[in-house]
GUKOLLUM-338305 format. One line per 4 residues: their letters; for each residue x, y, z of C-alpha. Coordinates in steps of 0.001 Angstrom, whole numbers. Last residue first. Layout:
<pts>
a	X Y Z ~ ...
</pts>
This chain:
<pts>
klgp	160904 269026 83700 ~ 162177 269225 86788 ~ 166153 269871 86946 ~ 166040 272905 89267
mtgr	163171 272914 91658 ~ 160157 275505 90785 ~ 158924 277455 93821 ~ 157606 275995 96769
irei	155542 278065 98730 ~ 155408 279025 102524 ~ 152477 281597 103292 ~ 154741 284229 105175
klae	155546 285345 108402 ~ 159094 284826 107998 ~ 160960 282427 110557 ~ 164130 283737 112397
gser	167667 283323 110967 ~ 168430 286843 112174 ~ 169857 288529 109263 ~ 168634 286408 106145
dfwd	165156 286283 107622 ~ 163395 282840 107062 ~ 161274 281331 104762 ~ 163753 283080 101792
ptlk	162009 282242 98083 ~ 161814 278702 96071 ~ 162865 279400 92954 ~ 161053 281170 90046
dpts	162606 281530 86989 ~ 164167 278059 86670 ~ 168261 277789 86186 ~ 168313 273929 84649
ddtk	170061 270664 84903 ~ 169272 267926 82629 ~ 172651 265977 83556 ~ 174176 266771 79849
yqws	173463 270341 79693 ~ 174436 271531 83449 ~ 177888 268902 83130 ~ 178581 270979 79547
klls	177931 274113 81586 ~ 180354 272938 84067 ~ 183238 272301 81630 ~ 182749 275297 79572
rmen	183114 277322 82885 ~ 186252 275418 83604 ~ 187640 275645 80600 ~ 186999 279875 80608
ikeq	188163 280316 84134 ~ 191443 278567 83239 ~ 191947 280967 80217 ~ 191141 283906 81836
ykpl	193368 283058 85334 ~ 196452 285511 84255 ~ 193903 288257 83505 ~ 192177 288560 86863
saln	188625 289061 87251 ~ 187961 285098 88363 ~ 190948 284706 90984 ~ 188458 284986 94027
liqe	191022 284890 97466 ~ 189592 282808 100464 ~ 188971 279384 99278 ~ 190804 277980 102506
pdnr	193167 275738 100644 ~ 194485 279072 98974 ~ 197930 277784 97183 ~ 196889 274591 95990
vdfl	193058 275696 96037 ~ 193764 278222 93306 ~ 190116 279576 93282 ~ 187717 280834 90813
eeap	184234 282461 91315 ~ 181826 283640 88982 ~ 178704 285529 89579 ~ 180373 287407 92302
rpti	178238 288291 95218 ~ 175713 291375 95562 ~ 176182 291399 98535 ~ 178599 290402 101106
fvdt	177922 289345 104362 ~ 178609 285753 104692 ~ 182089 286496 103095 ~ 183291 289358 105576
qamt	185163 287144 107502 ~ 187666 286407 105009 ~ 188258 289857 104286 ~ 188804 290780 107780
lqek	185929 292615 109962 ~ 186733 295406 112460 ~ 183743 297703 111057 ~ 182439 297116 114758
driq	179045 296442 113738 ~ 180683 293579 111971 ~ 182847 292597 115024 ~ 179882 291908 116874
nlah	177958 290155 113727 ~ 180596 287737 113589 ~ 180816 286765 117557 ~ 176556 286641 116776
qaps	177165 284088 113621 ~ 179597 281797 116582 ~ 177025 282045 118967 ~ 174373 280549 116194
sksd	171075 282301 115261 ~ 172294 282538 111483 ~ 173686 278782 111450 ~ 170211 277342 112279
apgc	168752 279462 109513 ~ 171129 278113 107064 ~ 174009 280160 105327 ~ 174440 283522 104539
ntln	175021 283836 100840 ~ 174235 287142 100375 ~ 171598 287640 97316 ~ 172214 289801 94147
pran	174635 286804 92821 ~ 171255 284573 92074 ~ 172504 282438 89309 ~ 176152 281503 91363
lvyl	178584 280008 89227 ~ 181635 278477 91379 ~ 184514 277217 90227 ~ 187125 275388 92675
ydkt	191125 274815 91006 ~ 194054 272515 91435 ~ 192559 268751 92386 ~ 189445 269418 90385
rmmr	186478 270950 91161 ~ 183012 272319 89626 ~ 180242 274225 91654 ~ 177077 275441 90785
ehae	174917 277954 92530 ~ 171312 278689 92762 ~ 169732 279967 96232 ~ 166625 281111 97667
ydhw	167136 280701 101527 ~ 165685 278059 104129 ~ 167986 275699 102128 ~ 167209 276633 98462
nhes	169883 275116 95893 ~ 173590 274661 96103 ~ 175342 272536 93715 ~ 178208 270116 93107
fvat	180744 268665 90631 ~ 183361 266727 90512 ~ 186463 266565 88499 ~ 189163 264327 86807
riet	187695 261125 88157 ~ 188921 257688 88709 ~ 192448 257773 89670 ~ 194138 254783 90670
apnn	196956 255492 93295 ~ 195146 253912 96069 ~ 195156 250273 94174 ~ 192502 247536 95149
lvqv	190396 249966 97005 ~ 190545 252405 94265 ~ 189565 250039 91646 ~ 186137 249695 93684
fsvg	185600 253664 92753 ~ 182336 252765 90628 ~ 181587 255778 88533 ~ 178129 257941 89600
qyed	175595 259038 87592 ~ 173060 256217 87728 ~ 170603 255855 85396 ~ 172231 252767 83659
ppki	171458 250787 86772 ~ 174527 249174 88595 ~ 174628 245649 87431 ~ 174815 243546 90860
gale	178169 241342 91993 ~ 177920 243014 96297 ~ 181158 244891 95316 ~ 179794 246168 91956
litp	176452 247438 93726 ~ 178727 249089 96699 ~ 180622 251032 94224 ~ 177716 251700 91891
aidi	176154 253702 95053 ~ 179184 255077 96252 ~ 180257 257134 93218 ~ 177243 259581 93740
asim	179038 260954 96835 ~ 182079 262022 94298 ~ 185678 260592 94450 ~ 188540 262407 93441
setq	191755 259828 93914 ~ 194115 261359 96383 ~ 194258 258089 98015 ~ 195174 257386 101410
sgks	196985 254399 103220 ~ 196372 252000 106630 ~ 195743 249010 104916 ~ 196889 248864 101115
rigk	194985 245790 100260 ~ 191592 246407 101212 ~ 189234 243616 100464 ~ 189351 241380 103214
pwfv	189615 243836 106329 ~ 187313 246206 104929 ~ 187131 249965 105965 ~ 186681 252876 104490
vlpt	187009 256119 105602 ~ 185479 259579 103719 ~ 185629 262833 105360 ~ 183359 265108 103538
kmgs	184483 268293 101152 ~ 181273 270064 100301 ~ 181098 272493 102981 ~ 184273 273866 104271
dyvr	185657 272826 100517 ~ 183479 275672 99034 ~ 179920 274981 97837 ~ 178109 276260 101075
tkcr	175047 274987 102733 ~ 176833 274471 105629 ~ 180591 276086 105839 ~ 180576 279874 105670
pfpr	178755 280599 108952 ~ 178414 277299 111071 ~ 176599 273949 110993 ~ 179722 271704 110009
gnda	179976 271213 106338 ~ 177572 268182 104527 ~ 176512 264367 104838 ~ 179440 263168 106664
mvii	181418 259881 106038 ~ 181979 256513 107312 ~ 182237 253785 105087 ~ 182552 250153 106431
vtnd	182622 247046 103905 ~ 182197 243933 106272 ~ 184306 240929 105597 ~ 186679 240701 108478
lvge	184029 242165 110615 ~ 181754 239377 110788 ~ 182850 237236 113729 ~ 179605 238100 116132
rele	181861 239903 118838 ~ 183929 241672 116053 ~ 180609 242933 114587 ~ 179174 244379 117837
ervk	182770 245817 118762 ~ 182550 247650 115322 ~ 179017 249007 115793 ~ 180301 250178 119386
gvyy	183081 252277 118062 ~ 181088 254061 115668 ~ 178877 254757 118639 ~ 181766 256531 120263
dfrg	182728 258683 117015 ~ 179261 259905 116801 ~ 179558 260887 120669 ~ 182839 262577 120085
ieny	181668 264358 116960 ~ 178807 265911 119014 ~ 181345 266955 121405 ~ 183361 268560 118858
ysai	180400 270864 118302 ~ 180010 271948 121545 ~ 184015 272803 121518 ~ 183189 274607 118488
deqt	180409 276775 119928 ~ 182825 277219 123086 ~ 185622 278570 120644 ~ 182993 281145 118955
eptd	182099 282411 122202 ~ 185560 282678 123673 ~ 186531 284767 120218 ~ 188555 284227 116677
afyp	185857 285232 114519 ~ 185047 282931 112023 ~ 186503 283021 108508 ~ 190232 282330 109238
ppii	188978 278984 111355 ~ 188793 278943 114689 ~ 191711 277748 116947 ~ 190427 275240 119775
kapn	192355 274370 122856 ~ 190655 276785 125237 ~ 187357 275591 124148 ~ 188155 272098 125824
htik	186447 269130 124410 ~ 184107 266832 125823 ~ 183849 262643 125428 ~ 181395 261187 127731
ftda	178273 263114 127470 ~ 177250 266318 129247 ~ 177908 269129 126164 ~ 176434 266055 124018
gwpr	172863 268107 122976 ~ 173862 270819 120549 ~ 171109 272603 119036 ~ 172119 272157 116290
hady	173239 269221 114052 ~ 176738 267128 115029 ~ 175261 264681 115828 ~ 171762 263477 114205
salw	173251 260274 113403 ~ 172723 257949 110464 ~ 173421 253906 110313 ~ 172408 252508 106664
fffp	172922 249039 106979 ~ 173393 246379 104525 ~ 173446 242369 105090 ~ 174401 239106 104090
kdkp	171898 237073 104635 ~ 171637 233949 107312 ~ 172026 235496 110437 ~ 168832 237740 110779
reki	169160 241186 111949 ~ 168359 241242 115759 ~ 172273 242147 116940 ~ 172830 244662 114191
frvw	169524 246313 114727 ~ 170242 246854 118336 ~ 173641 247906 117659 ~ 172993 250907 115767
naeg	169625 251638 117791 ~ 170220 254207 119875 ~ 172717 256193 117074 ~ 170253 259309 116344
gdgn	172258 261922 118748 ~ 169199 262429 121138 ~ 167796 259177 121221 ~ 166306 256971 118381
dygn	162942 256157 119665 ~ 161346 253996 117370 ~ 157482 254064 116747 ~ 157818 253782 112651
ndty	158069 257150 111379 ~ 161423 256635 110307 ~ 163153 253569 112079 ~ 163663 251073 109390
rdfa	163728 247414 108965 ~ 163238 245480 105315 ~ 164650 248383 103777 ~ 164143 249883 100024
rhaa	160372 249736 100717 ~ 160488 252429 103118 ~ 161841 254719 100141 ~ 157881 255943 99274
agfh	158160 257503 102891 ~ 160477 260481 102093 ~ 164057 260248 101817 ~ 165161 262213 104863
wkga	165898 259486 107563 ~ 168144 260159 110527 ~ 168620 256851 112819 ~ 168436 253297 112146
qaty	168144 251837 108329 ~ 167792 248033 107721 ~ 168798 245864 104810 ~ 169150 242367 104674
ynne	170567 241288 100940 ~ 169124 238865 98861 ~ 169352 240075 95613 ~ 166057 242203 95793
klll	167320 243549 99144 ~ 170692 244624 97558 ~ 168502 246444 94480 ~ 166619 248204 97169
pylt	169639 249600 99170 ~ 170700 250519 95737 ~ 168062 252597 95121 ~ 166947 252112 91649
nvek	163105 251296 91906 ~ 162843 254542 94471 ~ 163618 256935 92099 ~ 160124 256483 90308
eplp	158231 257403 93872 ~ 159780 260480 93581 ~ 162578 261283 96416 ~ 161419 263478 99324
thle	161751 267320 99582 ~ 163222 268501 102929 ~ 165950 270686 101428 ~ 165585 271222 97820
aagd	167238 268926 95046 ~ 164869 266215 95609 ~ 163863 265069 92055 ~ 166840 262639 91221
shpy	168317 264827 88508 ~ 168703 268010 90331 ~ 170043 266406 93011 ~ 172859 264407 91505
kgsi	172267 260720 91098 ~ 173298 257573 92666 ~ 170136 257158 94285 ~ 171627 256668 98009
iscr	174053 259441 98148 ~ 171715 261938 96173 ~ 169129 261519 98638 ~ 171633 262142 101446
spsc	172888 265306 100168 ~ 169384 266784 99042 ~ 168618 265702 102758 ~ 171347 267536 104542
ssat	172065 270346 102774 ~ 175967 270676 101479 ~ 175067 268895 98080 ~ 176759 266700 95472
lyan	179288 265542 98252 ~ 183008 265426 97657 ~ 186031 263201 98372 ~ 189489 264347 97829
tfrl	191397 263162 100833 ~ 190005 259533 100982 ~ 191247 257280 104042 ~ 191636 253615 103217
gela	191694 251074 105924 ~ 193558 249689 109111 ~ 194784 253245 110434 ~ 191707 254843 108615
frdi	189637 252415 110838 ~ 191682 253337 113932 ~ 190955 257131 113472 ~ 187262 256565 113373
nptk	187509 254891 116656 ~ 189877 257399 118041 ~ 187668 260105 116959 ~ 188223 263123 119756
vvdn	188791 266667 118492 ~ 191809 268738 119050 ~ 194277 267420 116936 ~ 192591 267608 113588
gycg	195053 266261 110863 ~ 192316 264469 109027 ~ 192747 261010 110995 ~ 191522 263214 113943
idnw	188298 264492 112305 ~ 187003 268032 112178 ~ 188770 268328 108759 ~ 186242 266898 106603
svdd	183323 268966 107786 ~ 180792 267625 109963 ~ 176759 268258 109462 ~ 175332 265000 110398
aiii	177727 261879 110462 ~ 176506 259225 108193 ~ 177624 255105 109121 ~ 177455 253275 105593
ifnp	177777 249314 106787 ~ 177839 246777 104130 ~ 178343 243208 103993 ~ 180593 241110 101629
keks	179909 238422 99499 ~ 181722 235088 99652 ~ 183007 234186 96394 ~ 185095 237123 96555
fvla	185283 238881 93253 ~ 188343 239794 90974 ~ 187714 243155 89244 ~ 189040 243863 85525
plac	191097 247121 84680 ~ 189170 250370 84656 ~ 189697 253049 82113 ~ 189800 256690 83301
vcsl	186586 258466 84178 ~ 185825 262240 83366 ~ 184838 261712 79558 ~ 182982 258107 80160
ifvk	180703 260564 82761 ~ 179856 262818 80026 ~ 178965 260200 77437 ~ 176931 258256 79875
qrik	174966 261274 80898 ~ 174352 262314 77245 ~ 173326 258239 76339 ~ 170726 258572 79335
km	169050 261837 78445 ~ 168627 260716 74988
</pts>
């Protein structure tokens, strides 16, 4: 019954897809994932300060997605969702640092590729748990490898050392741009004076310097993206390699990482594939969820996606960027250092949030709480000089429901949920989100995992660390 409900719901949000004509030569695949990078902190997404020439070049020669969304703004749940093709509450890894269960590994798309004569390898950040090792012929997790400060040290090496008689899949994951910063003395640096902080940050030199260090990490990530391209070109396999560049969650700053707004859930997503993308240098407004990557890769490889997948292939978008495959995406915020249970529905026009813990602040993760950007906010708070946007991370109690008109309010600052004019819209989105929760077997346990860190300082609490009940578990 669960699988049937999931299929029915997916079909209700998906347009009919025309048949795909496959190439006789199976494509190679490389997913390159940045750590803690928001969608608009890449040059090709309109940021004219950050230096990302290699990603920008992929966008100029490939396809740039402007409506790509993650299922969680938290690293391990997000990465597990990308690799499993399921929502975090459905794959058993909904909370930070919870591994994928053994039963979920059987349908991971790297394993299915491996079983169909692909060579599969992973290098850099992991987060899937030990059971997932068998999905890869080679991996760096607990395997004696030094990934380097940014996590990119083995990317080119693994490409060079792969067997040359098989198509390949690589999962290349960086630690850039996760705190603490480690790229301030790298080749690519940024001038703090040129940075204009978002309206929900404090516009101070302290914040600008924090963002500059973050941009330095993104610059290092981009540098190694370029090195991957150089090696593929040298070997003559670039043209038939599908390269996806994306991030796992939003920037590690207040009101971004862990949050269900666009600053946390929206991801840059650039797809490069010279042999397969017809409209090179174009962009698509088609709505994409991170769970759509799994069925897309399998379809391109000529492998039937498992029935358990909750995503939808976007192969037809690669053929025609005007194709629409979804009317909405859904995301979730579960425990990440702090107790939480939020659900989000996003259309092109509106963003709706349902918060099951409105009594708690939505302060962001512990590493953000101890950041210079947060310190700058704390200082103007203590002087009672916060703007409406800047108060967000301090507010308690919070609204149980939020509605934002994202066309007119792209930063999601003004909550419209209580206005009579929007009651019909909020009723509609509330109903659709509740339907999604039911059809994907989501739940709201009474005893969620509690706080492990102080909400003001980000310091670890001196308590016994006990997990509660994860959402979705039966």
